[in-house]
C-alpha positions as CSV (number, residue, x, y, z in Angstrom):
1,L,31.3,74.7,34.4
2,F,35.0,73.7,33.8
3,V,37.7,76.1,32.8
4,S,41.0,74.6,31.5
5,D,44.2,75.8,30.0
6,G,44.3,72.5,28.0
7,L,46.4,69.4,28.4
8,L,49.9,69.4,29.9
9,P,52.7,69.9,27.3
10,D,54.1,66.4,28.1
11,A,50.7,64.6,27.6
12,V,50.8,61.6,25.2
13,E,48.1,60.5,22.8
14,V,47.8,56.8,22.4
15,H,45.7,55.3,19.6
16,Y,44.8,51.9,21.0
17,P,43.3,49.3,18.5
18,V,40.5,47.1,19.9
19,T,38.9,44.4,17.8
20,V,35.5,43.1,18.7
21,L,34.8,39.5,17.5
22,P,31.1,38.5,18.1
23,E,30.6,34.8,18.3
24,G,28.5,33.0,15.7
25,G,27.9,36.0,13.6
26,E,25.3,37.3,16.1
27,S,24.8,41.0,16.6
28,V,26.2,42.4,19.8
29,D,25.8,45.8,21.5
30,V,29.3,47.2,22.0
31,R,30.3,50.0,24.4
32,I,33.8,51.2,24.8
33,S,34.7,53.6,27.6
34,V,37.9,55.4,28.6
35,S,39.3,57.1,31.6
36,D,42.3,59.3,30.8
37,A,43.6,62.8,31.3
38,R,40.4,64.1,29.7
39,F,37.6,61.9,31.0
40,T,36.5,59.6,33.8
41,D,34.5,56.6,32.5
42,H,33.5,58.3,29.3
43,T,31.7,56.3,26.6
44,V,33.5,56.8,23.3
45,I,31.9,54.1,21.2
46,R,28.3,52.7,21.5
47,E,26.9,50.7,18.6
48,T,25.6,47.3,17.5
49,V,27.8,45.2,15.3
50,N,27.1,42.0,13.3
51,G,30.7,40.9,12.6
52,A,34.3,41.6,13.5
53,K,35.1,45.3,13.8
54,T,38.3,47.2,14.8
55,Y,38.1,50.5,16.6
56,E,41.0,52.9,17.1
57,V,40.4,54.3,20.6
58,L,42.2,57.5,21.5
59,L,43.5,57.9,25.1
60,V,45.4,61.0,26.3
61,L,47.8,60.2,29.2
62,A,49.7,62.6,31.4
63,P,52.1,62.4,34.3
64,G,50.1,61.1,37.2
65,K,47.1,60.2,35.0
66,D,47.2,56.8,33.5
67,G,44.5,55.5,31.2
68,L,41.9,52.7,31.5
69,L,40.0,51.2,28.6
70,R,36.9,49.1,29.1
71,V,35.0,47.1,26.5
72,Y,31.5,45.8,27.1
73,Q,29.5,43.4,24.9
74,N,25.7,43.2,25.6
75,G,26.3,45.0,28.9
76,A,29.0,42.6,30.2
77,L,32.6,43.7,30.8
78,V,34.8,41.7,28.5
79,L,38.0,43.7,28.6
80,S,39.6,46.1,31.2
81,Q,43.0,47.3,30.1
82,A,45.2,49.8,32.1
83,I,47.6,51.8,30.0
84,S,50.3,53.6,32.0
85,Y,51.7,57.0,31.1
86,A,55.3,55.6,31.4
87,E,54.5,52.8,28.9
88,A,52.9,55.3,26.5
89,K,55.9,57.7,26.8
90,R,58.3,54.9,25.9
91,G,56.0,53.9,23.0
92,D,55.2,50.5,24.6
93,A,51.4,51.1,24.8
94,Q,50.8,51.5,21.1
95,G,51.3,47.8,20.6
96,E,51.0,46.0,17.3
97,N,51.5,42.4,18.5
98,G,49.0,40.0,17.1
99,A,47.7,39.1,20.6
100,S,45.1,36.4,20.6
101,P,41.7,37.4,21.8
102,P,40.9,37.0,25.4
103,A,37.7,35.3,26.6
104,G,34.8,37.5,25.5
105,G,35.8,37.9,21.9
106,V,37.8,41.1,22.1
107,S,41.4,41.6,20.9
108,A,43.7,44.3,22.1
109,P,47.4,44.6,22.1
110,S,49.3,43.9,25.3
111,P,51.3,47.0,26.4
């Protein structure tokens, strides 16, 4: 049982876009998990996709509690992205920068 007064008043919500790009049109099992001011390693997306798909992943960051986003394809970790509270507070973590996909077929902005 957890009792909470809610999030701190200076908490920041970050909507972080993640695009999954399966190779060769094959279906892949996608799992996205977050650690933030609300959760520790909490799965927020779990589904099978047959083509490119973009997710808007919500992270809530607070002073002293940065975020971590992890993307898995077919059980293999393909992206681990830390998002700091300081970057989110400045607006740097909401990135819209056309980053090229890293190995593993996942695209996410660089903070």
